[in-house]
Legacy VTK file of the C-alpha trace (Angstrom):
# vtk DataFile Version 3.0
C-alpha trace
ASCII
DATASET POLYDATA
POINTS 192 float
0.149 0.181 0.191
2.805 2.534 0.973
5.048 1.823 -2.080
2.426 2.542 -4.653
1.610 5.734 -2.955
5.076 6.599 -2.650
5.792 5.687 -6.362
2.887 8.037 -7.459
3.695 10.621 -5.327
7.298 10.616 -6.839
5.798 10.612 -10.285
3.770 13.734 -9.792
6.830 15.507 -8.363
8.962 14.549 -11.262
6.389 15.603 -13.810
5.649 18.968 -12.135
9.414 19.424 -11.950
9.941 18.680 -15.689
11.901 21.244 -17.535
11.593 21.815 -21.371
14.377 23.020 -23.494
15.116 26.718 -24.169
12.913 27.578 -21.115
9.691 26.674 -22.657
6.645 26.003 -20.571
4.638 22.946 -20.994
1.973 24.355 -23.465
4.810 25.802 -25.641
6.613 22.540 -25.793
3.520 20.370 -26.495
2.502 22.792 -29.444
5.772 21.873 -31.344
5.724 19.230 -33.794
8.315 16.160 -33.134
10.584 17.649 -35.599
10.597 21.052 -33.876
10.983 19.197 -30.376
14.187 17.379 -31.718
15.268 20.961 -33.098
14.819 22.434 -29.597
16.606 19.742 -27.828
19.608 19.947 -30.174
19.729 23.726 -29.626
19.427 23.362 -25.626
22.379 20.754 -26.112
24.568 23.405 -27.924
23.621 26.145 -25.367
24.507 23.414 -22.674
27.722 22.680 -24.145
28.665 26.495 -24.676
27.835 27.134 -20.850
29.988 24.056 -19.946
32.691 25.428 -22.199
32.418 28.678 -20.693
32.683 27.462 -17.048
35.824 25.415 -17.950
37.530 28.428 -19.555
36.409 30.690 -16.407
37.977 28.060 -14.047
41.284 27.789 -16.041
41.461 31.422 -16.009
41.066 31.487 -12.102
43.737 28.735 -11.937
46.043 31.036 -14.159
45.317 33.939 -11.816
46.285 32.057 -8.782
49.528 30.647 -10.215
50.510 33.986 -11.486
49.853 35.465 -8.087
51.774 32.701 -6.214
54.833 33.267 -8.611
54.699 36.943 -7.847
54.586 36.198 -4.294
57.776 33.789 -4.870
59.483 36.290 -6.534
58.765 38.992 -3.788
60.027 36.361 -1.287
63.342 36.159 -3.344
63.891 39.665 -3.659
62.655 40.854 -0.016
64.650 43.227 1.817
66.041 42.444 5.339
62.608 43.424 7.431
60.006 42.309 4.779
60.052 38.527 5.617
59.052 36.881 8.725
59.134 33.580 10.203
57.491 32.604 13.202
56.778 29.287 15.314
53.373 29.176 17.006
53.268 27.034 19.954
51.529 25.844 23.213
48.355 26.597 20.929
45.037 26.224 22.432
41.579 26.945 20.598
38.376 27.821 22.363
35.656 25.176 21.825
32.565 26.073 23.771
33.548 26.249 27.277
36.940 24.224 26.791
40.069 24.742 25.489
41.611 22.127 22.809
45.016 21.566 22.210
46.333 22.555 18.600
49.296 21.253 16.944
52.094 23.891 16.691
53.002 25.632 13.392
55.130 27.650 11.486
54.416 31.008 9.387
56.544 32.353 6.721
55.039 35.546 5.642
56.071 38.757 3.487
54.872 42.417 4.542
51.063 42.484 3.145
50.813 38.802 2.485
47.803 37.031 3.759
47.927 33.172 4.269
45.352 30.665 4.983
46.478 28.290 7.920
45.029 25.082 9.437
44.569 24.830 13.137
44.637 21.014 13.693
43.037 20.101 16.662
44.104 17.218 18.731
42.464 14.719 21.110
44.278 11.821 22.715
47.325 12.656 20.496
45.243 12.296 17.286
44.126 14.967 15.004
40.477 15.213 15.270
39.586 18.321 13.003
41.026 21.172 11.431
39.973 24.719 11.749
40.746 27.421 9.103
42.341 30.900 9.978
44.278 33.717 8.255
47.780 35.274 9.287
48.807 38.439 8.057
52.091 40.461 8.874
52.289 44.401 8.050
55.895 45.187 9.278
55.101 45.511 12.965
51.892 43.223 13.719
51.620 39.528 13.214
47.557 38.896 12.935
46.184 35.416 13.467
42.380 35.868 12.761
39.658 33.179 12.699
38.312 34.780 9.473
39.123 37.050 6.617
36.815 39.685 8.284
39.295 39.949 11.075
36.968 38.911 13.872
38.265 37.100 16.909
42.099 38.148 15.960
45.466 37.625 17.952
47.999 40.277 17.394
51.567 39.979 18.087
53.219 43.310 18.146
56.815 44.065 17.777
59.066 46.729 16.445
62.142 46.501 14.166
64.682 45.724 16.891
62.095 43.163 18.289
61.996 41.072 15.071
65.625 41.804 14.292
66.792 39.824 17.428
63.975 37.537 17.602
61.303 37.623 20.208
58.719 35.483 21.883
55.368 36.693 22.992
52.318 35.066 24.515
48.833 35.794 23.234
45.476 35.347 24.562
42.141 36.102 22.723
39.586 34.727 25.250
36.915 33.847 22.725
39.300 32.044 20.316
42.907 31.342 20.519
45.904 31.500 23.116
49.398 30.321 23.050
52.831 31.714 22.041
54.621 33.034 18.951
58.144 33.064 18.528
59.269 35.478 15.717
62.369 36.596 13.776
63.026 38.186 10.372
64.425 36.059 7.688
68.061 36.727 6.968
68.893 38.216 3.619
70.168 35.630 1.257
73.430 36.343 -0.388
LINES 1 193
192 0 1 2 3 4 5 6 7 8 9 10 11 12 13 14 15 16 17 18 19 20 21 22 23 24 25 26 27 28 29 30 31 32 33 34 35 36 37 38 39 40 41 42 43 44 45 46 47 48 49 50 51 52 53 54 55 56 57 58 59 60 61 62 63 64 65 66 67 68 69 70 71 72 73 74 75 76 77 78 79 80 81 82 83 84 85 86 87 88 89 90 91 92 93 94 95 96 97 98 99 100 101 102 103 104 105 106 107 108 109 110 111 112 113 114 115 116 117 118 119 120 121 122 123 124 125 126 127 128 129 130 131 132 133 134 135 136 137 138 139 140 141 142 143 144 145 146 147 148 149 150 151 152 153 154 155 156 157 158 159 160 161 162 163 164 165 166 167 168 169 170 171 172 173 174 175 176 177 178 179 180 181 182 183 184 185 186 187 188 189 190 191
């Protein structure tokens, strides 16, 4: 009893959601001859193929743009002046999870001034990675910012002057709603 009812409801739903080529409604579709219906299907197939090719081209262009940007940052990294390139080790990290703090695996950052990097905060339970949280890191020349999102909400800021970063320094941080730990940062020596 239940299966025939379910099958008939599914059929009504599918017929009600049927779409016709070229955005035609049911009356327009049924007014066409079989030859015209075939032609409409062929035209729709050509339109669908053109859209698919356009999406593929757009995806390829996005990938090329990302690669171009990556290469530009790599060139900047190679040509960076002393003081424009920072490396940090973030350790003793804990992430707020409701009322509890969860241990996060230590991680390293390698940033140029103005560079924004996506980072993964890997949460551990019983010495196993249980899940990963996305965050953003950025360095402006004096401030290293670690933020829970690109919008700058829930940020940790490590502030130092040129002298601090030159000799290397460690600073504890605590953002009560999000993250706490310690950052050890230093400018990258200039390559010769």
